[in-house]
Backbone as a printed PyTorch tensor [residue, N CA C, xyz], in Angstrom:
tensor([[[ -4.4870,  13.1490,   7.8340],
         [ -3.4650,  12.1540,   8.1360],
         [ -4.1160,  10.9910,   8.8230]],

        [[ -5.0370,  11.2590,   9.7540],
         [ -5.6570,  10.0990,  10.5200],
         [ -6.4760,   9.2830,   9.5470]],

        [[ -7.1130,   9.9560,   8.5680],
         [ -7.8980,   9.2110,   7.5680],
         [ -6.9960,   8.2970,   6.7400]],

        [[ -5.8160,   8.7960,   6.3820],
         [ -4.9000,   7.9590,   5.6340],
         [ -4.3930,   6.7800,   6.4350]],

        [[ -4.1860,   6.9640,   7.7440],
         [ -3.7380,   5.8410,   8.6460],
         [ -4.8450,   4.7860,   8.6820]],

        [[ -6.0440,   5.2910,   8.8020],
         [ -7.1600,   4.3060,   8.7860],
         [ -7.2710,   3.4730,   7.4590]],

        [[ -6.9720,   4.1720,   6.3650],
         [ -6.9550,   3.4990,   5.1120],
         [ -5.8880,   2.4230,   5.0850]],

        [[ -4.8100,   2.6890,   5.7050],
         [ -3.7330,   1.6770,   5.7580],
         [ -4.2120,   0.4470,   6.5440]],

        [[ -4.8420,   0.6830,   7.6480],
         [ -5.3810,  -0.4310,   8.4250],
         [ -6.3340,  -1.2580,   7.6330]],

        [[ -7.1300,  -0.5680,   6.8480],
         [ -8.1660,  -1.2630,   6.0090],
         [ -7.4840,  -2.1030,   5.0240]],

        [[ -6.4240,  -1.5990,   4.3830],
         [ -5.7020,  -2.4150,   3.3490],
         [ -4.9910,  -3.5910,   3.9990]],

        [[ -4.4560,  -3.3840,   5.2140],
         [ -3.8190,  -4.5200,   5.8820],
         [ -4.8490,  -5.6200,   6.1750]],

        [[ -6.0460,  -5.2110,   6.5070],
         [ -7.0720,  -6.1850,   6.7760],
         [ -7.3610,  -7.1130,   5.5700]],

        [[ -7.2250,  -6.6350,   4.3640],
         [ -7.4150,  -7.4140,   3.1720],
         [ -6.3570,  -8.5590,   3.1870]],

        [[ -5.2270,  -8.3220,   3.6130],
         [ -4.1530,  -9.3910,   3.5820],
         [ -3.9730,  -9.9870,   4.9890]],

        [[ -4.9800,  -9.9070,   5.8340],
         [ -4.8550, -10.3790,   7.2030],
         [ -4.4190, -11.7890,   7.3360]],

        [[ -4.7760, -12.6200,   6.3970],
         [ -4.2990, -14.0200,   6.4460],
         [ -2.8370, -14.1780,   6.2410]],

        [[ -2.1600, -13.0880,   5.7180],
         [ -0.7480, -13.1390,   5.4710],
         [  0.0930, -12.2780,   6.4300]],

        [[ -0.5300, -11.2530,   6.9980],
         [  0.1730, -10.3150,   7.8500],
         [ -0.2750, -10.4270,   9.2960]],

        [[  0.5240, -10.9820,  10.1210],
         [  0.1860, -11.1690,  11.4990],
         [  0.6110,  -9.9400,  12.2540]],

        [[  0.0860,  -9.7860,  13.4560],
         [  0.4630,  -8.6680,  14.3430],
         [  2.0050,  -8.7960,  14.5960]],

        [[  2.5050,  -9.9620,  14.7340],
         [  3.9110, -10.1180,  14.9770],
         [  4.7790,  -9.5800,  13.8260]],

        [[  4.3220,  -9.7760,  12.6020],
         [  5.0380,  -9.2750,  11.4320],
         [  4.9980,  -7.7720,  11.4360]],

        [[  3.9120,  -7.1460,  11.7820],
         [  3.8180,  -5.6710,  11.7880],
         [  4.6910,  -5.0590,  12.8340]],

        [[  4.6510,  -5.6680,  14.0620],
         [  5.4480,  -5.1690,  15.1670],
         [  6.9210,  -5.2270,  14.8500]],

        [[  7.3290,  -6.2920,  14.1000],
         [  8.7540,  -6.5110,  13.7850],
         [  9.0010,  -6.2500,  12.3000]],

        [[  8.3690,  -5.2670,  11.6980],
         [  8.4730,  -4.9850,  10.3410],
         [  9.9650,  -4.6980,   9.9230]],

        [[ 10.7380,  -4.2180,  10.8110],
         [ 12.1330,  -3.9300,  10.5190],
         [ 12.9300,  -5.1940,  10.1350]],

        [[ 12.4000,  -6.3060,  10.4660],
         [ 13.0330,  -7.6800,  10.1160],
         [ 12.8270,  -8.0340,   8.6610]],

        [[ 11.9020,  -7.3770,   7.9980],
         [ 11.6320,  -7.6620,   6.5980],
         [ 11.5140,  -6.3670,   5.8050]],

        [[ 12.6490,  -5.7240,   5.5510],
         [ 12.6150,  -4.4310,   4.8880],
         [ 12.1670,  -4.4230,   3.4730]],

        [[ 12.0460,  -5.5500,   2.8570],
         [ 11.5110,  -5.6730,   1.5030],
         [ 10.0070,  -5.4560,   1.4520]],

        [[  9.3310,  -5.5020,   2.5840],
         [  7.9220,  -5.2130,   2.7110],
         [  7.6210,  -3.8340,   3.2990]],

        [[  6.4710,  -3.2700,   2.9950],
         [  6.0510,  -1.9910,   3.5940],
         [  4.6850,  -2.3090,   4.1770]],

        [[  4.6820,  -2.7540,   5.4630],
         [  3.5140,  -3.3920,   6.0940],
         [  2.5520,  -2.4140,   6.7440]],

        [[  2.8950,  -1.1650,   6.9180],
         [  1.9770,  -0.2200,   7.5050],
         [  2.2450,   1.1870,   6.8880]],

        [[  1.3970,   2.0740,   7.2560],
         [  1.4580,   3.4770,   6.7330],
         [  2.8700,   4.0460,   6.7320]],

        [[  3.5570,   3.8470,   7.7820],
         [  4.9140,   4.4560,   7.9240],
         [  6.0500,   3.4070,   7.7700]],

        [[  5.6930,   2.2470,   7.2890],
         [  6.6880,   1.2200,   7.0800],
         [  6.9540,   0.3340,   8.2920]],

        [[  7.1270,   0.9640,   9.4640],
         [  7.2730,   0.2160,  10.7230],
         [  6.5180,   0.9630,  11.7710]],

        [[  6.2630,   0.3870,  12.8820],
         [  5.5470,   1.0070,  14.0170],
         [  6.2330,   2.2970,  14.5450]],

        [[  7.5190,   2.4650,  14.1710],
         [  8.2510,   3.6150,  14.6670],
         [  8.0730,   4.9090,  13.8400]],

        [[  7.2100,   4.8270,  12.7640],
         [  6.8190,   5.9780,  11.9270],
         [  7.9980,   6.7150,  11.3340]],

        [[  9.0400,   6.0620,  10.9120],
         [ 10.1790,   6.7190,  10.3280],
         [ 10.0120,   6.9140,   8.8180]],

        [[  9.1420,   6.1840,   8.1750],
         [  8.8970,   6.3200,   6.7230],
         [ 10.1980,   6.2370,   5.9450]],

        [[ 11.1340,   5.4030,   6.3360],
         [ 12.3570,   5.2920,   5.6620],
         [ 12.6580,   3.7520,   5.4900]],

        [[ 13.0000,   3.4460,   4.2550],
         [ 13.3360,   2.0250,   4.0000],
         [ 14.7300,   1.6980,   4.4410]],

        [[ 14.9420,   0.5230,   4.8870],
         [ 16.2950,   0.0170,   5.2810],
         [ 17.0070,  -0.6010,   4.0900]],

        [[ 16.3650,  -0.6970,   2.9520],
         [ 17.0160,  -1.3110,   1.7980],
         [ 18.1840,  -0.5010,   1.3970]],

        [[ 19.2160,  -1.1660,   0.8680],
         [ 20.4810,  -0.5310,   0.5480],
         [ 20.7870,  -0.5190,  -0.9770]],

        [[ 19.8150,  -1.0670,  -1.8150],
         [ 20.1390,  -1.2040,  -3.2510],
         [ 20.2090,   0.1870,  -3.9600]],

        [[ 19.4910,   1.1870,  -3.4830],
         [ 19.5170,   2.5240,  -4.0740],
         [ 20.4280,   3.4110,  -3.2550]],

        [[ 21.4180,   3.9240,  -3.8730],
         [ 22.3900,   4.7440,  -3.1670],
         [ 22.5260,   6.1250,  -3.9310]],

        [[ 23.1710,   7.1030,  -3.3240],
         [ 23.4140,   8.3740,  -4.0050],
         [ 24.2020,   8.1830,  -5.2860]],

        [[ 25.0270,   7.1030,  -5.3340],
         [ 25.8360,   6.9270,  -6.5650],
         [ 25.0330,   6.2980,  -7.7210]],

        [[ 23.9500,   5.5630,  -7.4260],
         [ 23.1930,   4.9100,  -8.5550],
         [ 21.7850,   5.4130,  -8.7530]],

        [[ 21.3690,   6.3780,  -7.9000],
         [ 19.9670,   6.8200,  -8.0250],
         [ 19.6420,   7.3890,  -9.3720]],

        [[ 20.5790,   8.0180, -10.0720],
         [ 20.3610,   8.6210, -11.3640],
         [ 20.0880,   7.4950, -12.4380]],

        [[ 20.4310,   6.2570, -12.1390],
         [ 20.1960,   5.1860, -13.1040],
         [ 18.8280,   4.5270, -12.9750]],

        [[ 17.9920,   5.0290, -12.0140],
         [ 16.6520,   4.3910, -11.8420],
         [ 15.8030,   4.6190, -13.1170]],

        [[ 14.9920,   3.6240, -13.4020],
         [ 14.0960,   3.7220, -14.5720],
         [ 12.6530,   3.2900, -14.2030]],

        [[ 11.6950,   3.8720, -14.8360],
         [ 10.3090,   3.5520, -14.5770],
         [ 10.0720,   2.1660, -15.2080]],

        [[  9.4520,   1.2790, -14.3510],
         [  9.2490,  -0.0910, -14.8000],
         [  7.7780,  -0.3080, -15.1450]],

        [[  6.8430,   0.2700, -14.4300],
         [  5.4490,   0.2040, -14.7680],
         [  4.6230,   1.3930, -14.0770]],

        [[  3.4400,   1.6500, -14.7100],
         [  2.5610,   2.6030, -14.1780],
         [  1.1930,   1.9430, -14.0690]],

        [[  0.4730,   2.2270, -13.0240],
         [ -0.8310,   1.6940, -12.8310],
         [ -1.8210,   2.7900, -12.7500]],

        [[ -2.8660,   2.6720, -13.5670],
         [ -3.9480,   3.7220, -13.5430],
         [ -5.1400,   3.3380, -12.7290]],

        [[ -5.5230,   4.1810, -11.7600],
         [ -6.6580,   3.9100, -10.9460],
         [ -7.9250,   4.0980, -11.7950]],

        [[ -9.0020,   3.5760, -11.3140],
         [-10.3300,   3.5770, -12.0160],
         [-11.0250,   4.9010, -11.7800]],

        [[-10.6230,   5.6760, -10.7500],
         [-11.3300,   6.8970, -10.4380],
         [-10.6920,   8.1220, -11.0760]],

        [[-11.5760,   9.0810, -11.4680],
         [-11.0490,  10.3720, -11.9640],
         [-10.9170,  11.4170, -10.8960]],

        [[-11.4630,  11.1000,  -9.6960],
         [-11.4920,  12.0330,  -8.5900],
         [-10.0570,  12.1000,  -7.9830]],

        [[ -9.8110,  13.2510,  -7.4030],
         [ -8.4970,  13.3810,  -6.7600],
         [ -8.5530,  12.6560,  -5.3460]],

        [[ -7.5210,  11.9070,  -5.0090],
         [ -7.4030,  11.2660,  -3.7340],
         [ -6.0080,  10.9080,  -3.5060]],

        [[ -5.6710,  10.5800,  -2.2890],
         [ -4.3410,  10.1470,  -1.8720],
         [ -4.3760,   8.8410,  -1.1270]],

        [[ -3.4160,   7.9720,  -1.3270],
         [ -3.3910,   6.7250,  -0.6290],
         [ -1.9520,   6.2700,  -0.4580]],

        [[ -1.6600,   5.5220,   0.5710],
         [ -0.3330,   4.9910,   0.7480],
         [ -0.4360,   3.4750,   0.4760]],

        [[  0.3450,   2.9870,  -0.4680],
         [  0.3370,   1.6110,  -0.8580],
         [  1.0830,   0.8840,   0.2060]],

        [[  0.7080,  -0.4330,   0.3720],
         [  1.3720,  -1.3580,   1.2460],
         [  2.0230,  -2.4310,   0.3510]],

        [[  3.2150,  -2.9050,   0.7440],
         [  3.8410,  -3.9550,  -0.0320],
         [  3.9900,  -5.2000,   0.9320]],

        [[  3.4700,  -6.3640,   0.5230],
         [  3.5100,  -7.5380,   1.3320],
         [  3.8690,  -8.7170,   0.4930]],

        [[  5.0490,  -9.2790,   0.5900],
         [  5.4360, -10.4920,  -0.0330],
         [  5.2970, -10.3520,  -1.5740]],

        [[  5.7210,  -9.2740,  -2.1200],
         [  5.6850,  -9.0380,  -3.5830],
         [  4.4340,  -8.5160,  -4.1650]],

        [[  3.3930,  -8.2580,  -3.3020],
         [  2.0830,  -7.7840,  -3.7520],
         [  1.9470,  -6.3520,  -3.1790]],

        [[  1.5450,  -5.3920,  -4.0480],
         [  1.3200,  -4.0240,  -3.6820],
         [ -0.2000,  -3.7870,  -3.4680]],

        [[ -0.5900,  -3.4630,  -2.3250],
         [ -2.0760,  -3.1940,  -2.0340],
         [ -2.3450,  -1.7190,  -1.9920]],

        [[ -3.4030,  -1.3070,  -2.7000],
         [ -3.8180,   0.0830,  -2.6790],
         [ -5.2920,   0.1310,  -2.9560]],

        [[ -5.8100,   1.3680,  -3.1680],
         [ -7.2550,   1.4990,  -3.4620],
         [ -7.3730,   2.0530,  -4.8710]],

        [[ -8.5670,   1.7940,  -5.4390],
         [ -8.8440,   2.2590,  -6.8050],
         [ -9.3060,   3.7520,  -6.7980]],

        [[ -9.5850,   4.2950,  -5.7210],
         [-10.0560,   5.6950,  -5.5900],
         [-10.7950,   5.9000,  -4.2890]],

        [[-11.5010,   7.0830,  -4.2430],
         [-12.2990,   7.3500,  -3.0490],
         [-13.4270,   6.2560,  -2.9140]],

        [[-13.9940,   6.0860,  -1.7410],
         [-15.1110,   5.0700,  -1.6000],
         [-16.3040,   5.4710,  -2.4690]],

        [[-16.9470,   4.4400,  -2.9580],
         [-18.2070,   4.6330,  -3.6720],
         [-19.3340,   4.0290,  -2.7340]],

        [[-20.1970,   4.8880,  -2.3190],
         [-21.2790,   4.5090,  -1.3790],
         [-20.6650,   3.8270,  -0.1340]],

        [[-19.5620,   4.3620,   0.3840],
         [-18.9440,   3.9290,   1.6400],
         [-18.1220,   2.6630,   1.4270]],

        [[-17.7940,   2.3160,   0.2210],
         [-17.0710,   1.0740,  -0.0420],
         [-15.8150,   1.3330,  -0.8350]],

        [[-14.7120,   0.7970,  -0.3960],
         [-13.3780,   0.9300,  -1.0900],
         [-13.1910,  -0.2070,  -2.0580]],

        [[-12.7110,   0.0620,  -3.2230],
         [-12.2230,  -1.0200,  -4.1510],
         [-10.7880,  -1.1720,  -3.9270]],

        [[-10.3700,  -2.3910,  -3.5240],
         [ -8.9350,  -2.6780,  -3.2220],
         [ -8.3110,  -3.2650,  -4.3960]],

        [[ -7.0520,  -2.8610,  -4.7180],
         [ -6.3290,  -3.4540,  -5.7870],
         [ -5.1090,  -4.2030,  -5.1270]],

        [[ -4.7730,  -5.3250,  -5.6800],
         [ -3.5790,  -6.0840,  -5.1880],
         [ -2.7800,  -6.3200,  -6.4800]],

        [[ -1.6970,  -5.5510,  -6.5810],
         [ -0.8970,  -5.5610,  -7.8250],
         [  0.3730,  -6.3790,  -7.6300]],

        [[  0.6800,  -7.1770,  -8.6110],
         [  1.9750,  -7.8660,  -8.6110],
         [  3.0630,  -6.7650,  -8.6380]],

        [[  4.0040,  -6.8300,  -7.7130],
         [  5.0690,  -5.8230,  -7.6250],
         [  5.9860,  -5.7640,  -8.8010]],

        [[  6.0470,  -6.8120,  -9.5880],
         [  6.9510,  -6.8360, -10.7980],
         [  6.2190,  -6.4090, -12.0400]],

        [[  5.0110,  -6.9190, -12.2190],
         [  4.3220,  -6.7400, -13.4940],
         [  3.1310,  -5.7030, -13.3780]],

        [[  2.7420,  -5.4370, -12.2250],
         [  1.5310,  -4.5480, -11.9360],
         [  0.2350,  -5.1740, -12.2910]],

        [[  0.1960,  -6.4810, -12.5980],
         [ -1.0180,  -7.1440, -12.8540],
         [ -1.9200,  -7.1700, -11.5980]],

        [[ -3.2130,  -6.8250, -11.7450],
         [ -4.0710,  -6.7630, -10.6120],
         [ -4.5420,  -8.1890, -10.2570]],

        [[ -4.1250,  -8.6170,  -9.0900],
         [ -4.4050, -10.0210,  -8.6740],
         [ -5.7770, -10.1850,  -8.0610]],

        [[ -6.5160,  -9.0710,  -7.7350],
         [ -7.7770,  -9.1510,  -7.0570],
         [ -8.9000,  -8.3740,  -7.7770]],

        [[ -8.7580,  -8.2760,  -9.0960],
         [ -9.7570,  -7.4330,  -9.8880],
         [-11.1990,  -7.7680,  -9.3960]],

        [[-11.8980,  -6.7480,  -8.9830],
         [-13.3030,  -6.8300,  -8.6050],
         [-13.5420,  -7.8380,  -7.4790]],

        [[-12.6340,  -7.8970,  -6.5060],
         [-12.8300,  -8.7360,  -5.3820],
         [-13.6450,  -8.0690,  -4.2810]],

        [[-13.9120,  -8.7000,  -3.2150],
         [-14.7160,  -8.0230,  -2.0560],
         [-14.1080,  -6.7550,  -1.6220]],

        [[-14.9450,  -5.9010,  -1.1340],
         [-14.5310,  -4.5870,  -0.7750],
         [-14.5230,  -4.3650,   0.7680]],

        [[-13.9020,  -3.3470,   1.1640],
         [-13.8820,  -2.9790,   2.6020],
         [-14.7860,  -1.8180,   2.7650]],

        [[-15.7270,  -1.9290,   3.7340],
         [-16.7020,  -0.9010,   3.9180],
         [-16.4330,  -0.0280,   5.1570]],

        [[-16.4530,   1.2680,   5.0120],
         [-16.5360,   2.2490,   6.0220],
         [-15.3590,   2.2320,   7.0360]],

        [[-14.1720,   1.7200,   6.7320],
         [-13.0790,   1.6610,   7.7310],
         [-12.2970,   3.0110,   7.7770]],

        [[-12.3650,   3.7990,   6.7270],
         [-11.6500,   5.0630,   6.7760],
         [-12.2270,   5.9750,   5.6660]],

        [[-11.9550,   7.1840,   5.8480],
         [-12.3710,   8.2190,   4.8280],
         [-11.1480,   8.5080,   3.9140]],

        [[-11.3860,   8.8150,   2.6670],
         [-10.2700,   9.1320,   1.7880],
         [ -9.6020,  10.4300,   2.1940]],

        [[ -8.3280,  10.5800,   1.8920],
         [ -7.6030,  11.8620,   2.1620],
         [ -7.6300,  12.6970,   0.9260]],

        [[ -8.1530,  13.8020,   0.8840],
         [ -8.1550,  14.7250,  -0.2890],
         [ -7.0970,  15.7960,  -0.1210]],

        [[ -6.3350,  16.0120,  -1.2010],
         [ -5.2510,  16.9930,  -1.0470],
         [ -5.5900,  18.3000,  -1.5270]]])
């Protein structure tokens, strides 16, 4: 779990120009975003969004699927910031993570082959 939390910090660092400490501390003010591992600093892992209810959950449909580049088993928690979903392509290769920034609507990778984050966290294997 600690490794996964570190991975979240690493992913937030990629978007540091967009996510201030103030935004993370007050993440409850922007429920459309998922700015940290648990959504907010209170670690509730529960969204405040009201669009999905017990009455309409059965109507949900899959809109897109994104395939990671790795064939190895790994776990990661995606972050959502201003319509962009940040995650990793797989476990680190030679201590380096490949970060993906996906458009939240189309899943288009906005940062294909961009700079990597080195050694900030270990992958969580299940």
